[in-house]
DRENDO-172179 format. One record per residue (C-alpha): residue in one letter; x, y, z. Coordinates in steps of 0.25 Angstrom, whole numbers, plus 5000, padded with zeros to 4 digits. Example, Ala and Ser with C-alpha at 12.3 -4.5 7.8 and 13.67 -1.06 7.14 Angstrom:
R:A:5049:4982:5031
R:S:5055:4996:5029
***
This chain:
R:M:4934:4999:4944
R:I:4927:5005:4954
R:V:4936:5016:4963
R:K:4936:5015:4977
R:M:4929:5024:4985
R:K:4930:5031:4998
R:F:4920:5039:5005
R:L:4925:5052:5012
R:S:4918:5061:5021
R:I:4926:5074:5023
R:T:4921:5085:5032
R:G:4927:5099:5036
R:P:4923:5114:5039
R:K:4912:5118:5033
R:E:4919:5131:5026
R:D:4931:5122:5022
R:I:4920:5112:5012
R:G:4926:5121:5000
R:R:4941:5120:5001
R:V:4938:5106:5002
R:T:4932:5105:4991
R:E:4942:5113:4982
R:K:4956:5107:4989
R:Y:4953:5093:4991
R:L:4938:5088:4985
R:S:4940:5094:4973
R:K:4954:5086:4970
R:Y:4945:5073:4971
R:E:4933:5066:4966
R:I:4923:5065:4977
R:H:4910:5058:4976
R:L:4903:5068:4987
R:E:4891:5062:4995
R:N:4880:5070:5000
R:A:4886:5072:5015
R:L:4871:5070:5022
R:S:4866:5058:5015
R:E:4883:5053:5019
R:L:4881:5058:5035
R:K:4864:5056:5036
R:D:4870:5049:5049
R:V:4877:5061:5054
R:K:4869:5072:5062
R:N:4870:5088:5062
R:L:4872:5087:5046
R:M:4870:5099:5036
R:P:4871:5101:5021
R:Y:4882:5109:5017
R:I:4875:5123:5010
R:Q:4880:5132:5003
R:I:4876:5140:4990
R:N:4886:5137:4980
R:P:4893:5150:4976
R:Y:4900:5146:4962
R:K:4887:5141:4957
R:E:4881:5154:4952
R:K:4896:5158:4944
R:L:4897:5143:4939
R:K:4882:5143:4932
R:M:4888:5155:4926
R:A:4899:5150:4919
R:E:4892:5137:4915
R:D:4883:5147:4908
R:Y:4894:5154:4901
R:T:4902:5142:4899
R:A:4889:5137:4894
R:M:4890:5147:4881
R:L:4903:5142:4877
R:P:4906:5133:4865
R:E:4907:5121:4869
R:K:4920:5119:4866
R:S:4927:5130:4874
R:R:4916:5125:4888
R:T:4928:5115:4892
R:A:4942:5120:4892
R:G:4943:5132:4903
R:R:4954:5138:4910
R:D:4957:5135:4924
R:L:4951:5147:4934
R:P:4952:5149:4949
R:L:4939:5151:4955
R:E:4939:5167:4956
R:K:4943:5168:4940
R:A:4932:5158:4938
R:I:4924:5167:4944
R:Q:4929:5180:4938
R:C:4926:5176:4924
R:V:4912:5170:4926
R:E:4909:5184:4932
R:E:4914:5192:4921
R:I:4910:5183:4910
R:D:4897:5185:4917
R:R:4897:5200:4915
R:T:4901:5200:4903
R:L:4890:5191:4898
R:S:4880:5197:4907
R:Q:4884:5211:4900
R:C:4883:5206:4886
R:R:4868:5198:4889
R:E:4863:5212:4895
R:E:4866:5218:4883
R:R:4862:5208:4875
R:S:4848:5207:4880
R:Q:4847:5221:4879
R:L:4849:5219:4866
R:E:4840:5207:4863
R:S:4828:5215:4869
R:R:4831:5228:4861
R:R:4831:5217:4850
R:N:4819:5211:4853
R:Q:4811:5223:4854
R:C:4816:5226:4839
R:R:4811:5213:4835
R:E:4797:5217:4842
R:L:4795:5231:4835
R:L:4802:5224:4822
R:V:4792:5214:4820
R:K:4779:5223:4824
R:I:4783:5232:4813
R:E:4787:5222:4802
R:P:4773:5221:4795
R:F:4772:5235:4795
R:Q:4783:5240:4788
R:D:4776:5242:4776
R:I:4769:5256:4783
R:P:4775:5270:4777
R:Y:4774:5277:4789
R:N:4783:5281:4802
R:L:4777:5272:4814
R:S:4778:5286:4824
R:E:4769:5294:4815
R:L:4759:5284:4813
R:L:4757:5288:4830
R:E:4754:5301:4827
R:F:4741:5299:4819
R:K:4730:5309:4827
R:Y:4718:5303:4820
R:I:4723:5291:4814
R:R:4725:5276:4823
R:F:4732:5265:4818
R:H:4735:5249:4821
R:F:4745:5240:4815
R:G:4741:5226:4818
R:K:4738:5215:4806
R:I:4727:5207:4801
R:P:4726:5192:4797
R:K:4727:5193:4781
R:E:4711:5185:4781
R:Y:4705:5196:4789
R:F:4715:5207:4781
R:E:4706:5204:4765
R:K:4693:5205:4772
R:F:4696:5216:4779
R:E:4702:5222:4768
R:N:4690:5216:4758
R:Y:4677:5220:4766
R:I:4682:5228:4779
R:Y:4693:5237:4775
R:D:4686:5248:4764
R:N:4675:5252:4775
R:A:4686:5253:4787
R:N:4689:5267:4791
R:T:4703:5262:4792
R:I:4717:5261:4782
R:F:4726:5246:4784
R:Y:4739:5249:4780
R:R:4744:5234:4776
R:C:4759:5232:4779
R:H:4763:5218:4778
R:S:4755:5204:4775
R:D:4758:5190:4776
R:D:4751:5177:4774
R:Q:4741:5179:4788
R:F:4741:5193:4791
R:V:4742:5208:4786
R:W:4749:5217:4794
R:G:4746:5233:4793
R:I:4741:5246:4799
R:Y:4727:5250:4800
R:F:4724:5266:4801
R:A:4710:5270:4807
R:P:4702:5282:4813
R:K:4705:5286:4827
R:E:4690:5287:4831
R:E:4687:5273:4822
R:L:4699:5266:4827
R:D:4692:5256:4837
R:K:4682:5252:4825
R:I:4694:5251:4815
R:D:4702:5243:4827
R:A:4689:5234:4827
R:L:4686:5232:4813
R:Y:4702:5230:4812
R:S:4701:5219:4825
R:S:4690:5209:4817
R:M:4700:5208:4806
R:H:4709:5202:4815
R:F:4718:5213:4815
R:E:4729:5212:4825
R:R:4736:5224:4829
R:I:4751:5224:4831
R:F:4756:5236:4843
R:L:4767:5243:4836
R:P:4776:5251:4847
R:N:4782:5265:4848
R:K:4795:5261:4842
R:Y:4796:5264:4828
R:E:4804:5274:4821
R:G:4799:5277:4806
R:T:4792:5268:4796
R:P:4789:5252:4801
R:E:4799:5249:4788
R:E:4811:5257:4794
R:A:4806:5254:4808
R:Y:4807:5240:4805
R:R:4821:5241:4799
R:K:4827:5249:4808
R:L:4822:5239:4819
R:S:4828:5229:4810
R:D:4843:5236:4811
R:E:4841:5238:4824
R:I:4837:5223:4827
R:A:4851:5220:4819
R:K:4859:5229:4827
R:L:4856:5221:4840
R:D:4858:5207:4835
R:E:4869:5214:4831
R:Q:4872:5219:4846
R:I:4868:5205:4852
R:S:4877:5198:4845
R:A:4889:5206:4847
R:C:4883:5204:4861
R:D:4884:5189:4858
R:R:4900:5190:4855
R:R:4904:5198:4866
R:M:4898:5187:4877
R:E:4904:5175:4865
R:E:4918:5181:4867
R:T:4918:5184:4881
R:L:4913:5167:4884
R:S:4923:5164:4874
R:G:4936:5173:4877
R:R:4934:5167:4892
R:A:4929:5153:4889
R:E:4941:5147:4894
R:E:4939:5155:4908
R:L:4927:5152:4908
R:V:4927:5138:4907
R:G:4937:5138:4917
R:A:4929:5146:4928
R:R:4916:5136:4925
R:D:4926:5124:4929
R:E:4931:5132:4942
R:L:4917:5136:4947
R:A:4911:5124:4944
R:A:4920:5118:4951
R:M:4921:5126:4962
R:S:4904:5125:4962
R:R:4905:5111:4963
R:N:4916:5110:4973
R:F:4907:5119:4982
R:D:4895:5110:4979
R:V:4904:5100:4989
R:R:4893:5107:4999
R:K:4880:5102:4993
R:L:4886:5087:4999
R:A:4893:5091:5013
R:A:4885:5089:5025
R:C:4890:5100:5037
R:T:4890:5099:5052
R:N:4879:5106:5058
R:S:4890:5111:5070
R:D:4889:5123:5079
R:S:4902:5126:5079
R:E:4908:5122:5067
R:T:4904:5117:5054
R:F:4908:5104:5045
R:Y:4905:5100:5031
R:I:4908:5086:5027
R:L:4909:5079:5014
R:C:4907:5064:5011
R:G:4911:5056:4998
R:W:4917:5048:4990
R:M:4931:5046:4984
R:S:4939:5036:4977
R:E:4949:5030:4988
R:S:4961:5036:4981
R:D:4957:5050:4981
R:A:4951:5048:4995
R:K:4966:5045:4999
R:S:4971:5057:4992
R:F:4961:5067:4997
R:Q:4962:5060:5012
R:K:4977:5061:5010
R:E:4976:5077:5004
R:V:4967:5084:5015
R:D:4973:5075:5028
R:G:4979:5089:5035
R:D:4967:5098:5030
R:K:4963:5101:5046
R:D:4949:5105:5040
R:L:4947:5094:5031
R:F:4944:5080:5038
R:C:4941:5067:5027
R:Y:4935:5053:5033
R:V:4936:5041:5022
R:E:4926:5028:5025
R:D:4936:5018:5021
R:D:4921:5009:5021
R:N:4911:5012:5010
R:N:4901:5004:5018
R:N:4902:5015:5028
R:V:4896:5024:5020
R:L:4881:5029:5015
R:S:4882:5031:4999
R:Q:4887:5021:4990
R:P:4902:5024:4985
R:P:4901:5028:4972
R:T:4908:5022:4960
R:K:4919:5027:4951
R:L:4923:5018:4940
R:K:4938:5019:4937
R:N:4943:5008:4928
R:P:4955:5007:4917
R:R:4955:5016:4904
R:I:4952:5006:4896
R:F:4941:5000:4902
R:R:4935:5014:4906
R:P:4924:5017:4894
R:F:4918:5003:4899
R:E:4914:5011:4912
R:M:4903:5017:4902
R:F:4895:5003:4901
R:V:4895:4999:4916
R:K:4891:5013:4920
R:M:4878:5012:4909
R:Y:4876:4999:4918
R:G:4877:5006:4931
R:L:4890:5010:4938
R:P:4895:5000:4947
R:A:4892:5002:4962
R:Y:4904:5003:4972
R:N:4905:4989:4975
R:E:4903:4983:4963
R:M:4913:4978:4952
R:D:4917:4988:4939
R:P:4912:4978:4928
R:T:4921:4990:4921
R:I:4932:4981:4916
R:F:4923:4969:4915
R:M:4914:4977:4904
R:A:4925:4983:4896
R:I:4932:4968:4895
R:S:4918:4959:4893
R:Y:4913:4970:4884
R:S:4923:4972:4875
R:F:4927:4958:4873
R:I:4912:4952:4871
R:F:4912:4965:4861
R:G:4923:4959:4854
R:I:4916:4945:4852
R:M:4902:4950:4846
R:F:4912:4961:4838
R:G:4925:4954:4833
R:D:4932:4961:4821
R:V:4945:4966:4821
R:G:4941:4976:4810
R:Q:4930:4982:4817
R:G:4935:4981:4830
R:A:4946:4989:4828
R:C:4936:4998:4819
R:L:4928:4999:4834
R:V:4942:5001:4841
R:V:4946:5014:4834
R:I:4933:5019:4833
R:G:4928:5014:4849
R:Y:4944:5020:4854
R:L:4942:5032:4844
R:I:4928:5039:4849
R:Y:4933:5035:4864
R:A:4947:5045:4860
R:L:4940:5055:4854
R:K:4926:5055:4859
R:K:4929:5050:4875
R:A:4917:5038:4875
R:P:4918:5027:4881
R:L:4911:5019:4872
R:G:4921:5023:4861
R:A:4931:5015:4869
R:I:4923:5004:4873
R:L:4920:5002:4857
R:G:4936:5003:4856
R:S:4937:4991:4869
R:A:4926:4984:4861
R:G:4933:4984:4848
R:I:4945:4979:4854
R:F:4939:4965:4857
R:S:4934:4966:4844
R:V:4947:4964:4836
R:I:4950:4954:4846
R:W:4938:4945:4843
R:G:4940:4949:4829
R:F:4954:4944:4827
R:I:4948:4930:4833
R:D:4938:4931:4824
R:N:4945:4934:4815
R:S:4938:4944:4809
R:F:4940:4958:4804
R:F:4929:4968:4796
R:G:4922:4956:4795
R:F:4932:4947:4787
R:E:4932:4933:4794
R:G:4948:4928:4794
R:F:4955:4942:4790
R:F:4966:4938:4798
R:P:4976:4925:4794
R:Y:4971:4916:4806
R:E:4960:4908:4807
R:A:4948:4914:4819
R:L:4947:4908:4832
R:L:4934:4911:4832
R:H:4924:4911:4820
R:P:4911:4917:4827
R:K:4902:4912:4816
R:D:4907:4899:4811
R:D:4913:4891:4825
R:M:4904:4883:4831
R:I:4903:4874:4841
R:T:4895:4860:4843
R:L:4891:4857:4858
R:P:4882:4847:4864
R:I:4865:4852:4865
R:V:4868:4865:4856
R:G:4876:4859:4846
R:S:4882:4868:4835
R:I:4884:4881:4839
R:N:4892:4893:4837
R:I:4904:4893:4845
R:V:4902:4909:4847
R:F:4890:4906:4854
R:V:4896:4896:4864
R:L:4908:4905:4868
R:A:4899:4917:4870
R:I:4890:4908:4879
R:A:4901:4904:4887
R:F:4908:4919:4887
R:G:4894:4923:4892
R:M:4895:4910:4904
R:F:4909:4915:4908
R:M:4904:4931:4909
R:I:4892:4928:4918
R:L:4899:4919:4927
R:F:4909:4930:4927
R:T:4901:4941:4929
R:M:4895:4932:4941
R:I:4908:4932:4946
R:L:4909:4948:4946
R:N:4894:4948:4953
R:I:4900:4939:4966
R:I:4912:4950:4965
R:N:4901:4961:4968
R:S:4893:4956:4976
R:V:4905:4952:4984
R:K:4908:4966:4984
R:G:4896:4970:4987
R:K:4892:4961:4995
R:D:4880:4956:4990
R:K:4880:4941:4995
R:E:4868:4936:4986
R:N:4873:4940:4974
R:T:4886:4936:4979
R:W:4882:4921:4981
R:F:4868:4917:4978
R:S:4863:4927:4965
R:Q:4865:4920:4952
R:N:4877:4930:4949
R:S:4884:4927:4963
R:V:4893:4913:4966
R:T:4881:4905:4967
R:G:4877:4911:4952
R:F:4892:4908:4947
R:V:4891:4894:4952
R:F:4878:4890:4944
R:Y:4881:4895:4931
R:G:4896:4891:4930
R:A:4889:4877:4934
R:L:4879:4880:4923
R:V:4893:4883:4914
R:V:4900:4872:4917
R:V:4889:4863:4915
R:I:4886:4870:4900
R:F:4902:4869:4895
R:M:4902:4853:4902
R:V:4891:4851:4891
R:M:4892:4859:4880
R:G:4909:4854:4881
R:E:4902:4838:4884
R:S:4912:4836:4895
R:N:4914:4823:4902
R:R:4914:4829:4918
R:L:4899:4835:4914
R:A:4892:4822:4922
R:A:4902:4823:4933
R:V:4901:4838:4937
R:L:4886:4840:4932
R:P:4882:4837:4945
R:V:4889:4846:4952
R:L:4886:4857:4943
R:L:4870:4855:4943
R:A:4872:4857:4958
R:L:4876:4869:4956
R:I:4868:4874:4946
R:I:4857:4870:4955
R:I:4863:4876:4969
R:G:4866:4888:4961
R:L:4851:4890:4956
R:V:4845:4888:4969
R:I:4855:4897:4976
R:I:4851:4907:4966
R:M:4837:4906:4969
R:L:4840:4908:4984
R:K:4850:4920:4981
R:E:4840:4930:4989
R:M:4837:4921:5002
R:L:4852:4918:5001
R:G:4858:4929:5000
R:R:4848:4936:5012
R:I:4854:4924:5021
R:A:4867:4925:5017
R:S:4866:4942:5019
R:R:4858:4939:5032
R:K:4846:4945:5029
R:R:4833:4941:5035
R:P:4824:4935:5030
R:A:4831:4926:5021
R:I:4819:4927:5010
R:E:4812:4939:5009
R:G:4797:4937:5006
R:G:4788:4926:5003
R:K:4798:4913:5002
R:V:4788:4906:4991
R:M:4789:4918:4986
R:Y:4805:4919:4986
R:F:4807:4906:4982
R:V:4799:4907:4968
R:Q:4802:4920:4966
R:A:4819:4915:4969
R:F:4816:4902:4960
R:F:4809:4911:4947
R:E:4822:4919:4949
R:T:4832:4908:4948
R:F:4824:4902:4935
R:E:4828:4917:4930
R:T:4842:4919:4934
R:A:4843:4904:4927
R:L:4836:4911:4914
R:T:4845:4923:4915
R:F:4858:4915:4915
R:L:4854:4908:4903
R:S:4850:4920:4896
R:N:4863:4928:4901
R:T:4870:4916:4897
R:L:4864:4915:4882
R:S:4866:4930:4880
R:F:4879:4931:4877
R:V:4876:4922:4865
R:R:4875:4934:4859
R:I:4890:4936:4860
R:G:4893:4926:4849
R:A:4880:4931:4841
R:F:4886:4942:4839
R:A:4899:4938:4834
R:V:4894:4928:4826
R:S:4885:4941:4820
R:H:4897:4951:4819
R:V:4903:4938:4809
R:A:4891:4936:4802
R:M:4888:4952:4798
R:M:4903:4952:4795
R:E:4899:4942:4784
R:V:4888:4949:4778
R:V:4897:4962:4777
R:M:4907:4952:4770
R:M:4895:4945:4761
R:L:4891:4961:4756
R:A:4906:4964:4753
R:G:4907:4951:4744
R:A:4918:4946:4755
R:E:4913:4933:4754
R:N:4923:4919:4747
R:G:4934:4929:4747
R:G:4927:4941:4738
R:T:4934:4955:4737
R:P:4925:4961:4748
R:N:4916:4977:4746
R:M:4925:4983:4756
R:I:4914:4997:4758
R:V:4905:4984:4760
R:V:4914:4978:4771
R:V:4916:4992:4778
R:I:4902:4996:4779
R:G:4899:4981:4782
R:N:4909:4984:4793
R:A:4904:4996:4797
R:F:4890:4992:4800
R:V:4893:4979:4807
R:A:4902:4986:4816
R:L:4891:4997:4817
R:M:4879:4989:4819
R:E:4885:4974:4827
R:G:4895:4984:4835
R:L:4883:4992:4841
R:I:4875:4980:4845
R:V:4886:4971:4851
R:A:4889:4981:4859
R:I:4877:4984:4864
R:Q:4874:4968:4866
R:V:4889:4967:4875
R:L:4883:4978:4883
R:R:4872:4971:4886
R:L:4878:4957:4888
R:E:4887:4964:4898
R:Y:4875:4973:4906
R:Y:4866:4959:4906
R:E:4873:4947:4906
R:M:4886:4954:4913
R:F:4883:4964:4922
R:S:4870:4961:4927
R:R:4876:4950:4933
R:F:4886:4955:4941
R:Y:4884:4972:4941
R:K:4875:4982:4947
R:G:4880:4997:4943
R:N:4873:5003:4954
R:G:4884:5011:4957
R:R:4884:5027:4959
R:E:4895:5035:4950
R:F:4908:5041:4959
R:K:4903:5056:4953
R:P:4915:5067:4959
R:F:4906:5078:4964
R:L:4919:5088:4961
R:K:4928:5089:4949
R:K:4939:5084:4952
R:S:4952:5096:4953
R:K:4965:5098:4945
***
């Protein structure tokens, strides 16, 4: 069911909007509209511009809350605004100090790591690095040389060059080391090593002792810095975990205050030299609107006007669904197709009953249906998933049809009575058609009934929407109902070999022909009934040609839609057939003792596979064969701007 909505205009002094929001509006669900858009005909209006003072603190609270474990992010303590701001500021000061200290420690650690990486290949040098810098006549360079060039250098050049290369470390690609050369020949020796692709490594003057001692000291320093950084992280975690409830409460309070303040974004202000007033426009449920009016009555700084005729409002009323709890999960399927418009009929209850009923026919088994009920409602209870409740409701009808078919986990005739219906074996002989499974006949008859019923729903929706063409002249209107109804009567009388067929056949044929003609001219008749001119848009010849082919397509659509319901009987039969295969594999034929392991596995397989297929096929029937006849689903959702306060 769709909740009735009322459009409200709220106004008062500009400075008073905060008080009104917190004192009154926060208690109600209101779908705000942009006041400037709603009041576009009113002159001298301007937007309400003011910076939100809670955004910065809210961003901090959200960032710190995100650092908490997921299970700690929901339970918060109620805090007043002042306490919430104080809590966030105190946590921010503590964490900022920790972050600054951590940043300095990380910077030192990165410097140590850079020094460590550079000195690591040269640990084999047994000499104090600081003393190397005191050499007066000898120069040296640290670096690495590709291994293939080092071998050439060693074999062909090294013995004839005035240099000493001290090899430190090597791997598959490079050889690290330090070369010495006389000061006056340094340029020549540098050129020689460069020709061998020697890559210099510059070591800063920050090492103490030998490279090995320097490496060990740096490693110890890095370990100490890692421990200090971990201590900072622990202090931050302890700060957050110790005040988790306060932080979450502060976040919720600031979020509420920030959203309350953002009401100003949708407000308009009067442009006056004396005193400026704000204007808010939005939708409330009829009951909330009455309560709101009653509460603000007597407030001298607040004026509220409720529009009784929604046709006087520029925006379309939003849709808020409110159905009995047992039908509420099926709102998910309705919203998947499209939310109903405000003046449309809510198909949730129709969807819930028809979906569960058809599912039960196609999947009739007491045992498997009971499993669906238990599993479905258990999922819904634990996870609050609407699909679980839908599965449970469908399972109830599976149990009902299982009793009708006398089937229990595939054991036909399990209960001590004769089944009312044998989906696989019951046959009927009909004129023209011959012998046919009675389940298919019942499925077609049920489909005809559903098509006629959805036409009635379309007529109701069209009357509510004041759509004369779809009320009287279209294929799903009164004309379509008469046309298809007459056709159904003819089919039933022919198949039932009624003696009265000859007497009423001329009348029924006349209704069918007249109905087709009216459906063909629906657009023209609709424009005439709505007093629109001209009656035919565009060329008349093309209009009639197009109308003829559209009417032919409509007739084919009626046929295909009706035959589409055969799938109900087909899946009812296939379910019995599949379970017979399971029983045959389990050795239960001819009164034998079945293998219960095979029975259990077979039931599980059939329930999972066929249950999924049936669920999808029923949804297809709902959307394509029924919803498409009466339901548009072009509504917009009711979205309260403010979170309703306790």
